[in-house]
C-alpha angles and dihedrals in degrees: 000000000000116000132180129192135188125218125203133166147123126282118232120201127200125222091259093052092050090051091049091048092052091048091049090050091053090048090052090051091051093048093047091051091049092050093049092050098045106035122089099206120119117226124194133166133243113198134178118236095263098063106212130158121235123244122255126276093259108109093203090073090067091057098050092093095057140042115243091219099063090124091066101035103024088213131111118236121186123209141182132232135195121235135164127231116216128210088254091060092048093050090048092051092048091049092050090050092051091048092049092051091049092050092049091052092050092048094050091045091052091047091049093050092047092048093050091048092048091051090050091050094054096043096047098075091045090049091050089057098043102043097071090048090054101041106037106004096145093054096051121110114245113260106184125173095356093062092046090056090049090051091056090047092052092047095052094041091052090049091052090046091050093051092046093048090049092051095046105037110017100076134133106264113247097198145354108253119206095228133033123269102257099200093049090048090052090052090052091048090050091051092049092050090048094051092043091052092050092048090049092051091044093052095048102038103031112021098042096041094037095225110217098200101095093181090060090049091052089046088054090055090048090053089054092053091048091053091048090053090053090050089052089052089050090052091053091051095046100039102034116014100041094063096049096078109084112239104153138040115213126198114210116198125183107225097219107050100011096239109161141188136185125226135181118225136179132216100324137146118248094255093048090048089050090053093052091047091053091050090053091043093062090051104038108030120080113244115277111257112192092181092072090054091048089056093055091045091051091052093050092045091051091051093049092046090060092059120097125184119198123199112225095188094054136256094307093076113121122253093245093065092048093049091050090050090050092050091049092048091048091051091051091047091048092055091053097044101055089089090056091052091048093053092044092054092045091051091048091051090049093052091047092052091047095050092042090057090049091049094050091050093047093049093048091051090049093051090048087055089051091055090052090050091049091051090052093046092054090065093054130083117282092249094056098053114126114240121226093258092057091046091052092050089050097055100031097085090059092061102026099092095045091046092049093051091050092050091049092050093050092042094241099117094105092058099057128054125192090252093053091049091049091050092050091047092050090049091052092048093048092052095042094243125170127247090256090056090052093048095047091087094053105036093061126027108248132212123288093261089065092068121071100200116109090222093066093038103066112203103177119066133172119217113212116191135156089213128058110278092227091065120099124254117272137186112282096015117148130192136162133225112205135193129169097272104036144343138235118230114205125197119189124213126179117235105247122244108261121212119195124195129191126227116196119217118200110232090220090068090067093060120094138166126235112215116196125200122217093227093064125086094237 
């Protein structure tokens, strides 16, 4: 009979342990300062628009909002826990706040400059046309139908330019990048130089000399709009089309469990490549489960705790000899414990298959009961029909205990609360989904986007790179994306140049003759 139990309690520290903890904290501060001063790596941050800090590494904090025994009680019980905050955590939080404020200021400053420049771009052609009419209108030569056609041309070109600028530049930001986007900045500088040159020419050749040919003035404004349209086309090529052609293959490895993926990228800077990798990470990588790693660490710690090394020569033996003896004993113990690991994994797989079969049967019976309820509800009055939420609450107790045991066995209980399961069950009932569609979320761990908790959806990342993050990707480049729980190690490889050759085969070579002999039976 399989049983599970949950342990909870408070941790009590003695005076000696507090002293040891404070000493360890000071040592960590010293080591962190020495690393920051002596290491040559560059570290910058990538942060999503809602700047929020992650929770701590303690997995118990994620379970404070729910009771672990909802399968038996089907009720939610909240609890509290005591935890201490060290000086290192406080300094880290203050540094993150300062960095977030700085990034927000840079972002708003860049948006303000871009908005002012865009307003100047759209008002400049109109100003070129209106200033002569305001300053020396009576002295202008009549233009007639030609100027009216140019007015219509300027109006529609400005409308097209406005729509294109809105589609290319006015987008909801996906992330806060640590450094400016170099190519976009170059486009803005080019636009500023273009407008400044036109204003300089307009002031010297038209305003000072009071040009009387109004058609030439309007034609000058039209030429400015044409050049702006070409600059917009250049921006599309540089910012959007150039990065579409795959040039590099990046391997992304999660540092904790070794899960990896491969992606193809074009000509991108390191920070832009990191942003695309994070977007794909939330979609492709399975959600990070620290409980599985804790299980392996517990097993290795238990094996090492059973080792004892005795010194035959007495307590004066050097530490090198003891460490060598410990390594040799660990190697011998490892050779003898692989059978234990094999049987543990086999027993775990057996229990997972057994509880999975129980879960599938329980869910199928519950959905069969739902169909019976729906058939009965169709015969009732329209006002008495049960909604999907009530139907989910009615059938959930029949599968709650089996589902909870399966989630505990597969170490997924901290991902799913009773409320989230009820919502998913009501959604499946409302859309007439099958039991397999309901179980798909629980039988296999899904990507990070599937889970709504902020703990599993990391929003703050730190980009560590030896090179400047504004540089383009190159063959052999390596950088790291860190969050509080784990990190992603990225290796860049250039796609090799492929040379294809053609070999012509004469169709006559495929022809052959079949000669039959009369002696054969064919």
